[in-house]
N, C-alpha and C positions, 0 to 999 in steps of 0.2 A: 883323459884327465886322471886316470889311475883306477886302481881297484878299491871297491868299498864293500864293507860287510854290513848287512842290515839284518836286524832281528825281527821277530814277530812284533806287531804293534804298528803304531803310526809313524810313517816316514814322510817327510816333506821334501820335495824337489822344487826349487825355486829358480826362475830364470828372469833376467831383465834383458830386453833386447830392443833394437831398432834396426830398420832396414833402409838403405838408400834405394831409390827408384821404385818404391811401392812395396806392398806386403810380400813377405817371403817366408817359407816354412823353415822351422828349426826343429829337428828331431833330437830328443834326449832319450838315452837308454842306459839302463843298468842291465848288462847281459844276464838273461835268465830270470830277471826279477820284474822289470817294468820297461815299457817303451811307449812314448807318446809324442805328439807333435803339437807345437804352438805356432801361431802365425804372428810373426813380428811385423808391426805396422810401419808407418812411414818414419820420418826423421825424429819424431818424439818417441822416447822409449816407453815401453810398457812392461809391467811386472806381472808374472804369472806364477801362482802358487799351486802346486799339484800335490794333493794328499793321497798317500797310498796306505790303505789299511791292510797289512799283511798278516795272514794267518800263520805263516812260517817265514823264516828268514832265508837269506841267500847271500851269495857273494858274486860279484861280477865287476867288469870294467865299466866305469861311468864315462860315457862319451857323448859328444854333441856332433851332429851332422847338419851343415847348412852351407849357404853360399858365402862367397867373400864379401858380398854386399851387406851382410848382417854383422852388427856389433853386438856382443852378448857377454853376460857374466852369469854364472850358475853356481848353485851350492846345493848340498844335500844335508838334511838334518835327520839323523837316525836316532831311534830310542836308546836310552841308556841300557847297558848290559843288565840283563835280569829283570827288566821292567816290561810290563805288558803293554805299555802305550802311554 
């Protein structure tokens, strides 16, 4: 999805997903900053908000790994420059 720069403070990574054929894992990662997995349920979409409280910032590629059976949308909300959170 591209490179993102996150500073110290609170960063939110949100994902909305649904999976055909039963629950499927979806892995979200910002290289060197955070990595986590959510389980996308059946045909009804679910929304997952993940709060990261970072002591230091970082920069990395934001990417998603999942199967073709998963439909998803994701976004990342980073703190404003110079703001502690």
